[in-house]
Chimera marker file (.cmm) of the C-alpha trace (Angstrom):
<marker_set name="trace">
<marker id="1" x="-2.159" y="17.299" z="2.018" r="1" g="1" b="0" radius="0.5"/>
<marker id="2" x="-4.498" y="14.221" z="3.513" r="1" g="1" b="0" radius="0.5"/>
<marker id="3" x="-3.251" y="11.623" z="5.062" r="1" g="1" b="0" radius="0.5"/>
<marker id="4" x="-4.489" y="7.885" z="4.928" r="1" g="1" b="0" radius="0.5"/>
<marker id="5" x="-3.966" y="5.700" z="7.747" r="1" g="1" b="0" radius="0.5"/>
<marker id="6" x="-2.978" y="2.170" z="6.404" r="1" g="1" b="0" radius="0.5"/>
<marker id="7" x="-2.783" y="0.569" z="9.352" r="1" g="1" b="0" radius="0.5"/>
<marker id="8" x="-0.583" y="0.711" z="13.041" r="1" g="1" b="0" radius="0.5"/>
<marker id="9" x="-0.922" y="4.871" z="13.215" r="1" g="1" b="0" radius="0.5"/>
<marker id="10" x="1.087" y="4.881" z="9.360" r="1" g="1" b="0" radius="0.5"/>
<marker id="11" x="-0.062" y="7.361" z="7.047" r="1" g="1" b="0" radius="0.5"/>
<marker id="12" x="0.325" y="7.709" z="3.152" r="1" g="1" b="0" radius="0.5"/>
<marker id="13" x="-0.509" y="11.076" z="1.601" r="1" g="1" b="0" radius="0.5"/>
<marker id="14" x="-3.842" y="10.251" z="-0.701" r="1" g="1" b="0" radius="0.5"/>
<marker id="15" x="-2.390" y="12.521" z="-3.391" r="1" g="1" b="0" radius="0.5"/>
<marker id="16" x="0.845" y="10.315" z="-3.945" r="1" g="1" b="0" radius="0.5"/>
<marker id="17" x="-0.834" y="6.867" z="-4.360" r="1" g="1" b="0" radius="0.5"/>
<marker id="18" x="-0.933" y="5.619" z="-7.800" r="1" g="1" b="0" radius="0.5"/>
<marker id="19" x="-2.780" y="1.974" z="-7.177" r="1" g="1" b="0" radius="0.5"/>
<marker id="20" x="-3.829" y="-0.183" z="-4.346" r="1" g="1" b="0" radius="0.5"/>
<marker id="21" x="-3.967" y="-3.590" z="-5.040" r="1" g="1" b="0" radius="0.5"/>
<marker id="22" x="-3.218" y="-7.013" z="-3.877" r="1" g="1" b="0" radius="0.5"/>
<marker id="23" x="-0.245" y="-9.468" z="-3.157" r="1" g="1" b="0" radius="0.5"/>
<marker id="24" x="-1.237" y="-12.478" z="-4.068" r="1" g="1" b="0" radius="0.5"/>
<marker id="25" x="-0.376" y="-12.187" z="-8.061" r="1" g="1" b="0" radius="0.5"/>
<marker id="26" x="2.576" y="-13.083" z="-9.699" r="1" g="1" b="0" radius="0.5"/>
<marker id="27" x="3.396" y="-9.651" z="-11.821" r="1" g="1" b="0" radius="0.5"/>
<marker id="28" x="2.440" y="-7.620" z="-7.894" r="1" g="1" b="0" radius="0.5"/>
<marker id="29" x="5.329" y="-10.391" z="-5.940" r="1" g="1" b="0" radius="0.5"/>
<marker id="30" x="7.923" y="-9.448" z="-8.591" r="1" g="1" b="0" radius="0.5"/>
<marker id="31" x="7.599" y="-5.832" z="-8.036" r="1" g="1" b="0" radius="0.5"/>
<marker id="32" x="7.802" y="-6.338" z="-4.509" r="1" g="1" b="0" radius="0.5"/>
<marker id="33" x="11.046" y="-8.241" z="-4.537" r="1" g="1" b="0" radius="0.5"/>
<marker id="34" x="12.343" y="-5.291" z="-7.842" r="1" g="1" b="0" radius="0.5"/>
<marker id="35" x="11.472" y="-2.853" z="-4.634" r="1" g="1" b="0" radius="0.5"/>
<marker id="36" x="13.142" y="-4.307" z="-2.275" r="1" g="1" b="0" radius="0.5"/>
<marker id="37" x="16.584" y="-4.544" z="-4.407" r="1" g="1" b="0" radius="0.5"/>
<marker id="38" x="16.264" y="-0.660" z="-4.966" r="1" g="1" b="0" radius="0.5"/>
<marker id="39" x="15.202" y="0.179" z="-1.123" r="1" g="1" b="0" radius="0.5"/>
<marker id="40" x="12.170" y="1.415" z="-1.901" r="1" g="1" b="0" radius="0.5"/>
<marker id="41" x="10.039" y="-0.924" z="-0.036" r="1" g="1" b="0" radius="0.5"/>
<marker id="42" x="8.355" y="0.122" z="2.625" r="1" g="1" b="0" radius="0.5"/>
<marker id="43" x="7.357" y="-2.647" z="5.347" r="1" g="1" b="0" radius="0.5"/>
<marker id="44" x="4.392" y="-1.104" z="7.606" r="1" g="1" b="0" radius="0.5"/>
<marker id="45" x="2.772" y="-4.695" z="8.555" r="1" g="1" b="0" radius="0.5"/>
<marker id="46" x="4.552" y="-4.685" z="11.939" r="1" g="1" b="0" radius="0.5"/>
<marker id="47" x="5.567" y="-8.777" z="10.932" r="1" g="1" b="0" radius="0.5"/>
<marker id="48" x="1.807" y="-9.338" z="10.260" r="1" g="1" b="0" radius="0.5"/>
<marker id="49" x="0.788" y="-10.786" z="6.932" r="1" g="1" b="0" radius="0.5"/>
<marker id="50" x="0.992" y="-8.671" z="4.042" r="1" g="1" b="0" radius="0.5"/>
<marker id="51" x="-3.036" y="-7.725" z="2.582" r="1" g="1" b="0" radius="0.5"/>
<marker id="52" x="-2.695" y="-4.283" z="0.582" r="1" g="1" b="0" radius="0.5"/>
<marker id="53" x="0.303" y="-3.747" z="-1.942" r="1" g="1" b="0" radius="0.5"/>
<marker id="54" x="0.234" y="0.875" z="-2.378" r="1" g="1" b="0" radius="0.5"/>
<marker id="55" x="2.305" y="1.959" z="-5.159" r="1" g="1" b="0" radius="0.5"/>
<marker id="56" x="3.056" y="5.583" z="-4.965" r="1" g="1" b="0" radius="0.5"/>
<marker id="57" x="3.971" y="8.096" z="-7.554" r="1" g="1" b="0" radius="0.5"/>
<marker id="58" x="7.591" y="8.404" z="-6.093" r="1" g="1" b="0" radius="0.5"/>
<marker id="59" x="8.152" y="4.154" z="-6.879" r="1" g="1" b="0" radius="0.5"/>
<marker id="60" x="7.759" y="3.540" z="-3.688" r="1" g="1" b="0" radius="0.5"/>
<marker id="61" x="5.938" y="0.830" z="-2.186" r="1" g="1" b="0" radius="0.5"/>
<marker id="62" x="3.990" y="0.344" z="0.766" r="1" g="1" b="0" radius="0.5"/>
<marker id="63" x="3.458" y="-3.262" z="1.758" r="1" g="1" b="0" radius="0.5"/>
<marker id="64" x="-0.384" y="-2.611" z="4.665" r="1" g="1" b="0" radius="0.5"/>
<marker id="65" x="-1.645" y="-5.490" z="6.525" r="1" g="1" b="0" radius="0.5"/>
<marker id="66" x="-4.847" y="-4.029" z="6.076" r="1" g="1" b="0" radius="0.5"/>
<marker id="67" x="-7.596" y="-4.874" z="3.471" r="1" g="1" b="0" radius="0.5"/>
<marker id="68" x="-6.988" y="-3.402" z="-0.485" r="1" g="1" b="0" radius="0.5"/>
<marker id="69" x="-10.674" y="-2.545" z="0.173" r="1" g="1" b="0" radius="0.5"/>
<marker id="70" x="-10.297" y="-1.211" z="3.470" r="1" g="1" b="0" radius="0.5"/>
<marker id="71" x="-7.346" y="1.225" z="2.038" r="1" g="1" b="0" radius="0.5"/>
<marker id="72" x="-8.973" y="2.434" z="-0.487" r="1" g="1" b="0" radius="0.5"/>
<marker id="73" x="-12.804" y="3.454" z="1.499" r="1" g="1" b="0" radius="0.5"/>
<marker id="74" x="-10.200" y="5.536" z="3.482" r="1" g="1" b="0" radius="0.5"/>
<marker id="75" x="-8.810" y="6.725" z="0.664" r="1" g="1" b="0" radius="0.5"/>
<marker id="76" x="-12.410" y="7.753" z="-0.980" r="1" g="1" b="0" radius="0.5"/>
<marker id="77" x="-13.487" y="8.643" z="2.400" r="1" g="1" b="0" radius="0.5"/>
<marker id="78" x="-16.662" y="6.620" z="2.034" r="1" g="1" b="0" radius="0.5"/>
<marker id="79" x="-18.313" y="3.811" z="-0.469" r="1" g="1" b="0" radius="0.5"/>
<marker id="80" x="-16.133" y="1.440" z="-3.005" r="1" g="1" b="0" radius="0.5"/>
<marker id="81" x="-17.770" y="1.217" z="-6.455" r="1" g="1" b="0" radius="0.5"/>
<link id1="1" id2="2" r="1" g="1" b="0" radius="0.2"/>
<link id1="2" id2="3" r="1" g="1" b="0" radius="0.2"/>
<link id1="3" id2="4" r="1" g="1" b="0" radius="0.2"/>
<link id1="4" id2="5" r="1" g="1" b="0" radius="0.2"/>
<link id1="5" id2="6" r="1" g="1" b="0" radius="0.2"/>
<link id1="6" id2="7" r="1" g="1" b="0" radius="0.2"/>
<link id1="7" id2="8" r="1" g="1" b="0" radius="0.2"/>
<link id1="8" id2="9" r="1" g="1" b="0" radius="0.2"/>
<link id1="9" id2="10" r="1" g="1" b="0" radius="0.2"/>
<link id1="10" id2="11" r="1" g="1" b="0" radius="0.2"/>
<link id1="11" id2="12" r="1" g="1" b="0" radius="0.2"/>
<link id1="12" id2="13" r="1" g="1" b="0" radius="0.2"/>
<link id1="13" id2="14" r="1" g="1" b="0" radius="0.2"/>
<link id1="14" id2="15" r="1" g="1" b="0" radius="0.2"/>
<link id1="15" id2="16" r="1" g="1" b="0" radius="0.2"/>
<link id1="16" id2="17" r="1" g="1" b="0" radius="0.2"/>
<link id1="17" id2="18" r="1" g="1" b="0" radius="0.2"/>
<link id1="18" id2="19" r="1" g="1" b="0" radius="0.2"/>
<link id1="19" id2="20" r="1" g="1" b="0" radius="0.2"/>
<link id1="20" id2="21" r="1" g="1" b="0" radius="0.2"/>
<link id1="21" id2="22" r="1" g="1" b="0" radius="0.2"/>
<link id1="22" id2="23" r="1" g="1" b="0" radius="0.2"/>
<link id1="23" id2="24" r="1" g="1" b="0" radius="0.2"/>
<link id1="24" id2="25" r="1" g="1" b="0" radius="0.2"/>
<link id1="25" id2="26" r="1" g="1" b="0" radius="0.2"/>
<link id1="26" id2="27" r="1" g="1" b="0" radius="0.2"/>
<link id1="27" id2="28" r="1" g="1" b="0" radius="0.2"/>
<link id1="28" id2="29" r="1" g="1" b="0" radius="0.2"/>
<link id1="29" id2="30" r="1" g="1" b="0" radius="0.2"/>
<link id1="30" id2="31" r="1" g="1" b="0" radius="0.2"/>
<link id1="31" id2="32" r="1" g="1" b="0" radius="0.2"/>
<link id1="32" id2="33" r="1" g="1" b="0" radius="0.2"/>
<link id1="33" id2="34" r="1" g="1" b="0" radius="0.2"/>
<link id1="34" id2="35" r="1" g="1" b="0" radius="0.2"/>
<link id1="35" id2="36" r="1" g="1" b="0" radius="0.2"/>
<link id1="36" id2="37" r="1" g="1" b="0" radius="0.2"/>
<link id1="37" id2="38" r="1" g="1" b="0" radius="0.2"/>
<link id1="38" id2="39" r="1" g="1" b="0" radius="0.2"/>
<link id1="39" id2="40" r="1" g="1" b="0" radius="0.2"/>
<link id1="40" id2="41" r="1" g="1" b="0" radius="0.2"/>
<link id1="41" id2="42" r="1" g="1" b="0" radius="0.2"/>
<link id1="42" id2="43" r="1" g="1" b="0" radius="0.2"/>
<link id1="43" id2="44" r="1" g="1" b="0" radius="0.2"/>
<link id1="44" id2="45" r="1" g="1" b="0" radius="0.2"/>
<link id1="45" id2="46" r="1" g="1" b="0" radius="0.2"/>
<link id1="46" id2="47" r="1" g="1" b="0" radius="0.2"/>
<link id1="47" id2="48" r="1" g="1" b="0" radius="0.2"/>
<link id1="48" id2="49" r="1" g="1" b="0" radius="0.2"/>
<link id1="49" id2="50" r="1" g="1" b="0" radius="0.2"/>
<link id1="50" id2="51" r="1" g="1" b="0" radius="0.2"/>
<link id1="51" id2="52" r="1" g="1" b="0" radius="0.2"/>
<link id1="52" id2="53" r="1" g="1" b="0" radius="0.2"/>
<link id1="53" id2="54" r="1" g="1" b="0" radius="0.2"/>
<link id1="54" id2="55" r="1" g="1" b="0" radius="0.2"/>
<link id1="55" id2="56" r="1" g="1" b="0" radius="0.2"/>
<link id1="56" id2="57" r="1" g="1" b="0" radius="0.2"/>
<link id1="57" id2="58" r="1" g="1" b="0" radius="0.2"/>
<link id1="58" id2="59" r="1" g="1" b="0" radius="0.2"/>
<link id1="59" id2="60" r="1" g="1" b="0" radius="0.2"/>
<link id1="60" id2="61" r="1" g="1" b="0" radius="0.2"/>
<link id1="61" id2="62" r="1" g="1" b="0" radius="0.2"/>
<link id1="62" id2="63" r="1" g="1" b="0" radius="0.2"/>
<link id1="63" id2="64" r="1" g="1" b="0" radius="0.2"/>
<link id1="64" id2="65" r="1" g="1" b="0" radius="0.2"/>
<link id1="65" id2="66" r="1" g="1" b="0" radius="0.2"/>
<link id1="66" id2="67" r="1" g="1" b="0" radius="0.2"/>
<link id1="67" id2="68" r="1" g="1" b="0" radius="0.2"/>
<link id1="68" id2="69" r="1" g="1" b="0" radius="0.2"/>
<link id1="69" id2="70" r="1" g="1" b="0" radius="0.2"/>
<link id1="70" id2="71" r="1" g="1" b="0" radius="0.2"/>
<link id1="71" id2="72" r="1" g="1" b="0" radius="0.2"/>
<link id1="72" id2="73" r="1" g="1" b="0" radius="0.2"/>
<link id1="73" id2="74" r="1" g="1" b="0" radius="0.2"/>
<link id1="74" id2="75" r="1" g="1" b="0" radius="0.2"/>
<link id1="75" id2="76" r="1" g="1" b="0" radius="0.2"/>
<link id1="76" id2="77" r="1" g="1" b="0" radius="0.2"/>
<link id1="77" id2="78" r="1" g="1" b="0" radius="0.2"/>
<link id1="78" id2="79" r="1" g="1" b="0" radius="0.2"/>
<link id1="79" id2="80" r="1" g="1" b="0" radius="0.2"/>
<link id1="80" id2="81" r="1" g="1" b="0" radius="0.2"/>
</marker_set>
């Protein structure tokens, strides 16, 4: 199991990761609100601005304060295509 650092020492399993998206669009904001209401939102921003939204296969959504590109490069271990 490979763990990905999503900032401030927080880790997620790369095997459970479905998508890494930017939080600006209305559909993503709606997903965040719905998962918050269901109790499936994990806020790992430590009070900072949300820059990446990570969707997990369990239905959980994780908020991160680092850029989606940075998270993606950590998942792939290298360059972004």
